[in-house]
DOZAMAR-846640 format. One line per 8 residues: number of its first residue (from 1); their letters; for each residue x, y, z of N, C-alpha, C, O. Coordinates in steps of 0.2 Angstrom, whole numbers. Layout:
NUM> a> X Y Z X Y Z X Y Z X Y Z  ... .
***
This chain:
1> mkrrvlts> 4 -6 1 1 0 0 4 7 0 3 12 -3  9 7 5 13 12 6 17 13 -2 18 19 -5  18 7 -4 23 10 -11 18 10 -16 21 12 -21  12 9 -17 8 12 -22 5 19 -21 4 23 -26  5 22 -14 3 29 -13 12 33 -14 12 39 -15  17 30 -14 23 33 -16 23 35 -23 24 41 -25  21 29 -26 23 29 -36 17 34 -37 19 38 -41  10 34 -34 6 37 -37 8 45 -36 8 49 -41 .
9> aliasvll> 11 47 -30 13 54 -29 19 55 -34 19 60 -37  25 50 -35 29 53 -39 27 54 -47 29 59 -50  21 49 -49 19 51 -55 15 58 -56 16 62 -61  10 60 -52 9 66 -50 13 71 -49 10 76 -51  20 71 -47 25 76 -46 26 77 -53 27 83 -54  27 73 -58 30 74 -65 24 76 -68 24 81 -72  17 74 -67 14 76 -72 10 83 -72 8 86 -77  10 84 -65 7 91 -64 11 97 -67 8 101 -71 .
17> paaslwps> 18 97 -66 20 103 -70 19 104 -77 18 110 -79  20 99 -80 17 98 -88 11 101 -90 10 105 -94  5 97 -86 -1 98 -86 -2 107 -85 -5 110 -88  1 109 -81 1 117 -80 2 120 -85 1 126 -86  6 117 -88 8 122 -97 2 121 -101 2 125 -105  -3 116 -101 -8 115 -106 -12 122 -107 -12 124 -113  -14 125 -102 -17 131 -103 -14 136 -107 -17 139 -112  -8 137 -106 -4 142 -109 -4 140 -116 -6 144 -121 .
25> aawaqnyp> -1 134 -117 0 132 -125 -8 132 -128 -8 132 -134  -13 132 -125 -20 131 -129 -21 138 -130 -23 140 -136  -20 143 -125 -20 150 -126 -17 153 -132 -20 156 -136  -10 151 -132 -6 154 -138 -8 150 -145 -8 153 -150  -11 144 -145 -14 142 -150 -20 145 -153 -21 147 -159  -24 146 -148 -30 150 -150 -31 156 -152 -36 157 -156  -26 159 -150 -24 168 -150 -25 170 -158 -24 166 -163  -28 175 -159 -32 179 -154 -39 178 -154 -42 177 -159 .
33> vkpikliv> -43 178 -147 -49 176 -146 -53 184 -146 -60 184 -146  -50 189 -147 -54 195 -145 -50 201 -150 -44 200 -153  -53 207 -150 -50 212 -153 -43 213 -151 -40 211 -145  -39 217 -155 -31 218 -154 -32 226 -153 -35 230 -156  -29 229 -148 -28 236 -148 -21 238 -152 -16 235 -150  -21 243 -156 -15 245 -160 -13 253 -157 -17 257 -161  -9 255 -153 -7 260 -151 -3 265 -156 2 263 -157  -6 271 -157 -2 275 -163 1 281 -158 -3 284 -154 .
41> pfpaggpa> 6 282 -159 8 288 -154 7 295 -158 11 299 -156  3 296 -162 2 302 -165 -6 303 -165 -9 298 -164  -8 309 -166 -14 311 -169 -19 307 -174 -15 305 -179  -24 306 -174 -28 303 -180 -27 310 -185 -27 315 -184  -26 307 -192 -24 310 -197 -18 312 -200 -17 314 -205  -14 309 -195 -6 309 -198 -3 304 -202 -8 300 -204  2 304 -203 6 298 -208 5 291 -204 2 286 -206  8 293 -196 9 285 -192 2 283 -192 1 277 -192 .
49> dlfarslg> -4 288 -192 -11 285 -192 -13 283 -198 -16 278 -199  -11 285 -203 -14 282 -210 -11 275 -211 -15 270 -213  -4 273 -209 0 268 -209 -3 262 -206 -5 257 -209  -3 263 -199 -8 261 -194 -15 258 -196 -16 252 -195  -19 261 -199 -26 259 -202 -24 255 -208 -28 250 -208  -20 256 -212 -19 253 -217 -18 245 -215 -21 240 -218  -12 244 -210 -9 239 -208 -15 235 -203 -15 229 -204  -19 238 -199 -24 236 -196 -29 234 -200 -31 229 -197 .
57> nglgadlg> -32 235 -205 -36 231 -209 -33 226 -212 -36 221 -213  -28 225 -215 -25 219 -217 -24 212 -213 -26 206 -213  -21 216 -207 -19 213 -201 -25 210 -198 -24 204 -195  -30 212 -197 -37 210 -194 -40 205 -198 -44 200 -195  -40 206 -204 -43 201 -209 -37 195 -208 -39 189 -209  -32 195 -208 -27 189 -207 -29 185 -201 -31 179 -200  -29 190 -196 -30 186 -189 -38 184 -187 -39 179 -183  -41 187 -191 -49 185 -190 -52 190 -182 -57 189 -180 .
65> qqiiienr> -48 195 -180 -51 199 -176 -51 207 -178 -48 208 -183  -54 210 -175 -54 218 -176 -48 220 -173 -46 219 -167  -45 224 -177 -38 230 -174 -42 236 -173 -46 239 -177  -41 238 -166 -44 244 -164 -39 249 -164 -34 246 -161  -38 255 -167 -34 261 -166 -35 265 -160 -40 267 -158  -29 265 -156 -30 270 -151 -23 275 -151 -17 274 -150  -26 281 -152 -21 287 -152 -18 289 -145 -22 290 -140  -12 289 -145 -10 290 -138 -4 297 -140 2 295 -139 .
73> agtgglag> -6 303 -142 0 308 -144 3 310 -139 0 310 -133  10 313 -140 13 318 -135 20 316 -135 21 310 -136  25 321 -133 31 321 -132 34 317 -138 38 312 -137  33 320 -143 37 318 -150 35 310 -152 39 307 -155  30 308 -150 30 300 -150 31 295 -144 29 289 -144  33 298 -140 36 295 -133 30 293 -129 31 287 -127  25 295 -127 21 295 -124 16 287 -126 14 283 -121  15 287 -133 12 281 -133 15 275 -134 13 270 -133 .
81> vdalaksa> 22 277 -136 27 271 -135 28 268 -128 28 262 -127  28 273 -122 28 272 -116 23 267 -114 24 262 -111  17 269 -116 11 266 -113 11 259 -116 9 254 -113  13 258 -123 15 251 -126 18 247 -121 17 241 -120  23 250 -119 29 246 -116 26 244 -109 28 239 -105  21 247 -107 19 246 -99 12 242 -100 9 240 -95  10 241 -106 5 237 -107 5 229 -105 10 226 -104  -1 226 -104 0 217 -102 3 215 -108 1 217 -113 .
89> pdgytigi> 8 210 -107 10 205 -111 8 200 -114 11 195 -115  0 202 -117 -3 196 -119 -5 195 -125 -10 191 -126  -1 199 -130 -3 200 -136 -8 204 -139 -8 205 -145  -12 207 -134 -19 211 -137 -18 218 -137 -23 222 -137  -10 220 -137 -10 227 -136 -3 228 -139 2 227 -136  -2 230 -146 4 232 -150 3 238 -152 -2 241 -150  9 241 -155 9 248 -155 14 250 -161 19 247 -162  14 256 -164 17 259 -169 24 262 -164 23 264 -159 .
97> ngaaalsa> 29 263 -168 34 267 -165 36 270 -170 37 267 -176  37 278 -169 42 282 -173 47 283 -171 49 281 -166  50 285 -176 58 285 -178 61 287 -172 66 284 -169  59 293 -169 61 298 -164 62 294 -157 67 295 -154  56 290 -155 56 288 -148 61 284 -147 64 285 -142  63 278 -152 69 274 -150 76 277 -153 82 275 -151  76 281 -157 83 283 -160 85 290 -159 91 291 -159  81 294 -158 82 301 -156 81 304 -149 85 308 -147 .
105> ipfmvskm> 76 302 -147 74 305 -141 78 302 -134 78 305 -129  81 297 -136 85 293 -129 92 298 -128 96 297 -123  92 302 -133 98 308 -132 97 313 -131 102 318 -131  90 314 -129 88 321 -127 86 322 -119 86 327 -116  85 316 -116 82 317 -110 87 313 -107 91 309 -109  87 315 -99 92 313 -94 91 305 -93 95 301 -92  83 304 -93 81 297 -92 75 295 -96 70 299 -96  76 289 -100 70 288 -103 64 283 -99 66 279 -95 .
113> pfdwqkdl> 58 284 -101 53 280 -96 54 273 -96 52 270 -91  57 271 -102 58 263 -102 64 262 -108 66 266 -111  65 257 -107 71 254 -110 69 249 -116 68 244 -114  70 251 -123 66 248 -128 71 241 -130 68 237 -133  76 240 -128 79 232 -127 76 228 -122 76 222 -124  74 231 -117 72 226 -111 64 227 -111 61 222 -111  61 232 -112 53 232 -112 49 232 -118 43 230 -118  52 232 -123 49 230 -130 52 224 -134 57 223 -135 .
121> alltlvar> 46 221 -135 47 216 -140 47 218 -147 41 218 -150  52 219 -150 52 223 -158 50 217 -163 51 211 -163  45 220 -167 41 215 -172 44 217 -181 47 213 -185  43 222 -182 47 223 -189 46 230 -190 42 234 -187  50 233 -194 49 239 -198 43 239 -201 41 234 -203  38 244 -202 33 244 -206 32 249 -212 29 248 -217  37 255 -212 36 259 -218 42 263 -216 43 265 -211  46 265 -223 49 271 -224 47 275 -227 43 274 -232 .
129> vpevvvvh> 47 282 -226 44 287 -229 48 294 -230 50 296 -225  49 297 -236 53 305 -237 49 309 -233 43 309 -233  52 314 -232 50 320 -229 51 325 -234 54 324 -239  47 331 -233 47 337 -240 47 343 -235 45 342 -229  51 348 -238 52 355 -235 46 358 -238 45 357 -244  41 361 -235 36 366 -238 35 372 -234 36 372 -228  32 377 -239 31 383 -235 24 385 -238 21 382 -243  21 390 -233 14 392 -234 16 399 -241 21 403 -242 .
137> pslavntl> 11 399 -245 11 404 -251 13 409 -249 17 412 -253  11 412 -243 13 420 -241 21 421 -241 25 426 -241  23 415 -240 32 417 -240 33 415 -249 32 411 -253  37 422 -249 39 425 -257 45 420 -258 51 422 -258  44 414 -257 51 409 -259 47 405 -264 41 405 -265  53 401 -269 51 396 -273 56 391 -273 55 386 -276  62 391 -270 66 387 -270 70 386 -264 69 390 -260  73 381 -261 75 380 -255 81 385 -254 82 387 -248 .
145> qdlvayar> 84 386 -259 90 394 -260 86 400 -258 88 403 -253  80 400 -262 77 406 -260 75 407 -252 75 412 -249  73 401 -250 70 401 -242 76 402 -239 76 407 -235  83 398 -238 88 401 -235 90 408 -235 91 411 -230  91 411 -241 92 419 -242 86 423 -238 88 427 -234  81 421 -238 76 424 -233 77 424 -228 76 430 -225  79 419 -225 80 418 -217 86 422 -215 86 425 -210  91 421 -219 98 425 -218 97 432 -217 100 436 -213 .
153> anprkiny> 91 435 -221 91 442 -222 85 444 -216 84 450 -215  82 439 -213 76 439 -209 77 434 -203 73 429 -203  81 436 -199 83 429 -194 76 430 -189 74 435 -187  75 423 -188 70 423 -183 62 426 -185 58 428 -180  61 427 -192 55 429 -194 51 423 -197 46 424 -199  53 417 -197 51 412 -200 49 407 -193 54 405 -189  42 405 -193 41 401 -188 40 393 -192 37 393 -197  43 388 -190 42 381 -192 39 376 -187 40 375 -181 .
161> gsagtgsi> 35 373 -191 30 368 -186 34 360 -187 37 359 -192  33 357 -182 35 350 -181 30 344 -180 24 347 -179  31 338 -179 27 334 -175 28 334 -169 25 330 -167  32 337 -165 35 337 -158 42 339 -158 45 339 -163  44 340 -151 50 342 -150 53 335 -150 51 330 -147  59 334 -153 62 328 -152 60 324 -159 64 319 -161  55 324 -162 52 321 -168 58 321 -173 62 325 -172  59 316 -179 63 317 -185 60 324 -189 65 327 -191 .
169> thlavell> 55 326 -190 52 332 -191 56 339 -188 57 345 -192  57 338 -182 61 342 -178 68 343 -180 70 348 -182  72 338 -181 79 337 -181 80 339 -189 84 342 -191  76 337 -193 76 338 -200 78 346 -201 83 348 -204  75 350 -197 75 358 -199 82 360 -194 87 363 -197  82 357 -189 89 359 -185 95 356 -189 100 359 -188  95 351 -194 100 350 -198 101 356 -203 107 358 -204  96 358 -206 96 363 -211 99 369 -209 103 372 -212 .
177> kteakidl> 95 372 -201 98 378 -199 106 376 -197 110 381 -199  107 371 -194 115 371 -194 119 372 -199 123 376 -199  117 368 -206 121 369 -212 120 375 -216 124 377 -220  114 378 -216 113 385 -221 114 391 -216 115 397 -219  115 390 -209 118 395 -204 112 400 -204 114 406 -205  105 397 -203 98 403 -202 97 401 -194 99 396 -191  93 405 -193 89 406 -186 81 406 -188 78 411 -190  78 400 -185 72 399 -187 68 398 -181 71 396 -176 .
185> vhvpyrga> 62 399 -179 58 398 -173 53 392 -173 48 391 -176  56 388 -169 52 381 -168 45 380 -164 45 382 -158  41 378 -167 34 378 -166 31 371 -165 28 368 -169  33 368 -158 32 361 -160 23 359 -159 19 362 -156  23 354 -161 14 352 -160 14 344 -158 19 340 -157  7 341 -157 7 335 -154 6 330 -159 2 325 -158  10 330 -165 9 327 -172 9 331 -177 10 337 -176  9 328 -185 10 331 -190 3 335 -192 4 340 -195 .
193> apavndll> -2 332 -190 -9 333 -193 -10 341 -189 -12 346 -193  -10 341 -183 -10 349 -182 -4 354 -183 -5 360 -183  1 352 -185 6 355 -188 2 359 -195 0 364 -196  2 353 -199 -1 355 -207 -7 359 -206 -8 364 -210  -12 358 -201 -18 362 -201 -15 371 -199 -18 376 -202  -10 371 -195 -9 378 -194 -4 381 -199 -5 387 -201  0 377 -203 3 379 -209 -2 381 -214 0 386 -217  -8 377 -216 -14 378 -220 -16 387 -218 -17 391 -222 .
201> gghvqmvv> -17 388 -210 -21 393 -208 -14 400 -209 -15 406 -209  -8 397 -210 -4 403 -210 0 404 -204 4 408 -204  -2 401 -199 1 401 -191 9 401 -191 14 404 -187  10 395 -196 18 394 -196 19 395 -203 14 396 -207  25 395 -205 27 397 -212 30 391 -215 32 391 -221  32 386 -212 37 381 -215 36 375 -211 36 375 -204  36 369 -214 36 362 -211 41 358 -214 43 359 -220  44 353 -211 48 347 -215 43 341 -211 44 339 -205 .
209> ldtpvllp> 39 338 -215 35 332 -213 36 328 -218 39 329 -223  31 322 -217 32 316 -221 27 317 -226 22 319 -225  29 316 -233 25 318 -238 17 315 -238 13 318 -242  15 308 -235 9 307 -236 4 312 -233 -2 313 -235  7 315 -227 1 320 -225 2 328 -229 -2 332 -227  6 328 -232 6 335 -237 5 333 -244 5 338 -248  4 328 -247 4 327 -253 -2 330 -257 -2 333 -262  -8 330 -253 -15 332 -256 -14 340 -257 -15 343 -262 .
217> hirsgavk> -11 344 -251 -10 351 -252 -5 354 -255 -5 360 -256  1 350 -257 4 351 -263 0 352 -270 0 357 -273  -2 346 -271 -5 345 -276 -12 350 -278 -15 351 -283  -14 353 -272 -18 357 -274 -17 364 -274 -21 368 -275  -11 364 -272 -7 371 -273 -8 376 -266 -5 381 -265  -12 373 -262 -11 377 -254 -5 378 -251 -4 382 -247  0 375 -253 6 375 -251 13 374 -255 12 369 -259  18 376 -256 23 375 -260 29 370 -257 31 372 -252 .
225> alavtsat> 31 365 -260 35 361 -259 42 363 -262 43 364 -268  47 363 -258 53 366 -260 59 360 -262 63 361 -266  58 355 -258 64 350 -258 63 344 -255 60 344 -249  65 337 -256 63 333 -251 70 330 -249 75 330 -252  70 328 -242 76 328 -238 77 320 -238 79 316 -233  77 318 -245 80 310 -246 87 311 -250 89 316 -253  89 305 -251 95 305 -256 93 305 -263 97 306 -267  86 303 -264 84 303 -271 77 306 -271 74 305 -266 .
233> rsaalpdv> 75 309 -277 68 312 -277 63 307 -276 63 301 -277  57 310 -274 52 306 -272 48 305 -279 48 309 -284  45 299 -278 42 296 -285 35 300 -285 33 302 -291  31 301 -280 25 306 -280 27 312 -281 23 315 -282  33 316 -280 35 322 -282 40 323 -286 45 326 -285  40 320 -291 47 319 -296 50 327 -298 56 327 -299  46 331 -298 50 338 -300 53 342 -294 56 348 -295  52 339 -288 54 342 -282 62 341 -281 62 335 -279 .
241> pttseagf> 66 343 -281 73 343 -280 75 339 -272 71 340 -268  80 335 -272 82 334 -265 86 339 -262 88 344 -266  87 339 -255 90 344 -252 98 344 -254 101 349 -254  100 339 -255 107 337 -259 107 342 -266 111 346 -267  103 340 -269 103 344 -276 103 352 -276 106 356 -280  99 354 -270 99 361 -269 107 364 -265 107 370 -264  110 360 -263 116 363 -260 116 361 -253 121 363 -250  113 357 -249 112 355 -242 113 348 -242 109 344 -241 .
249> ktvlsdnw> 120 345 -242 120 337 -243 119 333 -235 117 327 -234  120 338 -230 119 334 -224 111 333 -221 111 330 -216  106 336 -224 100 337 -223 97 332 -226 93 333 -230  98 326 -224 94 320 -225 90 317 -219 92 316 -213  84 315 -221 79 313 -213 73 309 -216 67 311 -215  74 304 -220 69 300 -222 66 296 -214 70 293 -210  60 297 -214 57 295 -207 55 287 -208 55 284 -214  53 284 -202 51 276 -203 46 275 -197 45 280 -193 .
257> yglsapag> 43 270 -198 38 268 -193 39 260 -191 41 257 -196  38 258 -186 39 252 -184 33 249 -179 28 252 -176  34 242 -179 29 239 -174 32 235 -168 37 231 -169  29 235 -163 32 232 -157 26 229 -153 20 228 -155  27 226 -148 23 222 -143 26 223 -137 32 225 -137  24 222 -131 26 223 -124 31 218 -123 31 214 -127  37 217 -119 42 213 -119 38 207 -114 35 208 -109  38 201 -116 35 196 -111 30 193 -114 28 188 -111 .
265> vppdilek> 27 195 -121 22 192 -124 25 184 -125 31 182 -127  20 179 -125 24 171 -126 25 171 -134 22 173 -138  33 168 -134 35 168 -141 31 166 -146 31 168 -152  27 161 -144 21 158 -150 17 163 -152 15 164 -158  15 168 -147 10 173 -150 15 178 -156 14 179 -162  19 181 -152 24 185 -155 25 182 -164 25 185 -169  27 177 -163 28 172 -169 22 174 -175 23 177 -180  16 172 -171 10 172 -176 9 179 -178 6 180 -184 .
273> lhkavvat> 10 183 -174 10 191 -175 14 194 -180 11 197 -185  21 191 -180 24 192 -185 23 191 -192 24 194 -197  21 183 -191 19 180 -197 13 184 -202 13 185 -208  9 186 -198 2 189 -201 5 197 -203 4 198 -208  9 201 -199 11 208 -201 15 207 -208 14 210 -212  20 202 -208 24 201 -214 20 200 -220 20 203 -225  15 196 -219 9 193 -224 6 200 -226 5 202 -232  5 203 -222 1 210 -223 5 215 -226 2 219 -231 .
281> lrspelkk> 10 216 -225 15 220 -227 19 218 -235 21 221 -239  18 212 -235 18 209 -243 13 210 -248 14 208 -254  7 211 -245 1 211 -249 0 216 -254 1 222 -252  -2 213 -261 -3 219 -267 -7 225 -264 -7 230 -266  -13 223 -259 -17 229 -258 -15 235 -254 -16 241 -255  -10 232 -248 -7 238 -244 -1 240 -249 0 246 -249  3 237 -252 8 240 -257 5 245 -260 8 251 -260  0 245 -263 -4 249 -267 -7 256 -262 -6 262 -264 .
289> qfdsqdav> -9 253 -257 -10 260 -251 -5 264 -250 -6 270 -249  1 260 -249 6 264 -246 9 267 -253 11 272 -253  10 265 -258 12 268 -264 9 275 -265 13 280 -265  2 275 -265 -2 282 -264 1 287 -259 1 293 -259  4 283 -253 6 288 -248 13 290 -248 16 293 -244  17 287 -255 24 289 -256 27 284 -250 33 286 -248  24 279 -248 29 276 -244 31 267 -245 28 264 -248  36 266 -242 38 258 -244 38 255 -239 41 256 -234 .
297> pspmtpge> 33 249 -240 33 243 -236 39 240 -233 43 238 -237  40 240 -227 47 238 -226 48 232 -221 51 233 -216  45 225 -222 46 220 -217 51 217 -215 55 215 -219  53 217 -210 59 213 -208 59 208 -202 54 207 -199  64 204 -201 63 200 -195 65 205 -188 68 210 -189  63 203 -181 63 206 -176 70 207 -175 72 212 -172  76 203 -176 84 203 -176 87 209 -181 92 212 -180  82 210 -187 84 214 -192 82 222 -190 85 227 -190 .
305> fasfvkte> 76 221 -187 73 227 -182 77 231 -178 79 237 -178  79 227 -174 84 228 -169 89 231 -171 90 237 -169  94 228 -175 99 232 -178 99 238 -182 104 242 -182  93 239 -185 91 244 -189 90 249 -184 93 255 -185  86 248 -178 86 254 -174 93 257 -170 94 263 -169  98 251 -169 104 254 -165 107 258 -172 110 263 -170  108 256 -178 111 259 -184 106 266 -183 109 272 -184  102 267 -183 97 274 -183 100 278 -177 101 284 -177 .
313> qtkwgpvv> 102 275 -172 104 279 -165 111 282 -166 113 288 -164  115 276 -171 122 279 -173 121 285 -177 126 289 -177  116 287 -180 114 292 -186 113 297 -182 116 302 -182  107 297 -177 104 302 -174 106 305 -168 105 311 -166  110 301 -163 113 303 -158 118 308 -159 118 313 -156  122 309 -164 127 314 -165 124 321 -168 127 327 -166  119 321 -171 115 326 -174 112 329 -167 113 335 -166  109 325 -161 106 329 -157 111 331 -152 109 334 -147 .
321> vatgakle> 117 329 -152 122 332 -149 123 338 -151 124 343 -148  125 339 -158 128 344 -162 122 349 -162 124 355 -160  117 349 -163 111 354 -163 110 356 -155 108 362 -155  110 352 -149 108 354 -144 101 354 -142 98 356 -137  98 349 -147 90 348 -145 88 345 -139 90 339 -137  85 347 -136 82 344 -129 75 343 -128 71 347 -132  72 339 -125 65 337 -124 63 341 -118 64 338 -112  59 345 -118 58 349 -112 52 345 -108 50 347 -103 .
***
C-alpha cells in the first residue's frame, strides 16, 4: 500500500508541471480570441495614423479579429510607446514606434521612461517614407535657396512647425539650420496633422513633414514644396529636387515607423503576430495603399529591426548632440 501511494505521488509530481503548461499552450494556439489594440503615438490624420489603419485592416483580416486603433499622442511620439511598453504582455496590445522615440529622443533626455531593448518586443519595420520641405504661399520663396536667403536676411522671422520636439521632423529642420546657418523659430505640435492645419492657416510658415500628410495640399497648390530630404527624388514629387541637389548635403531625414509589442508576450504569439504582419506588408493591397502615400512597406525579422534601430541611433545621436536639441 505504501509503495502504491509513493508511486502515485511520484507520477503526479512529474505530470502536474507539464499539465500546468497546457492552458498557456492552448491560449497561444487559439490566439487571438478578441480584438487587438494598436496604439498609435500620434494624432489621427497624421502619417503614422494612416499607416496604422492600412496595416490594421489587413492584419485584422489575416488574424480574424478587429484591430482597434488608439491614438496616444505626446512628447514627440514617446508617450504612446511608453504606454505600449507598460501594457499587459498578452498579445492584445501592439503599437507603432515612430523613429524619434527609439533613435533620437534617448539622447535628449536625462532618463528614458522605458528601455526599448528590455521593455519592448520589436516585431518589424512597417514603412519608410521621405519628408519634404514645404512653405506657406505667403512666404515669397520658390526654392530652398530662396528660403535660406530670406531666412538669413530675416532672422527669426520664419516659424516652423514640427510633429513635436525631438521628432525627426524637428531634427530635419535643425540640420538645415546648422548647415545653412539660419535662425528659425520652432513651434512643436502633438503630431503632424495639427502642424499641417496651422501651416494651412498661415500660423507657421514652414514645415518638414512626411510626404503622405502633405501630398494633397501640395497638389492642390495650398502649399509649396521646395525640396525632399532624401538621397533621391520622391516618386510622388518627381519635379521637386532633393536637399542635396539644392546644395545642402547633410540634410537627410527619411522617416520610418515600426511595430512592437510589450516585452514578455509568449514567443508563440509573437511568432504568429510577426507572420501575419509580414504577410500584410507583402500584400498587393497594402503596397498599393502605401504607394499612394509615397511610403515603402519594409518587413523585417525582429533581429533585423533591432539592428536597424541601433544603426539609426548611431545616425541621430550625434545630430542631437550637435544641434543641442532637448526634450523639455
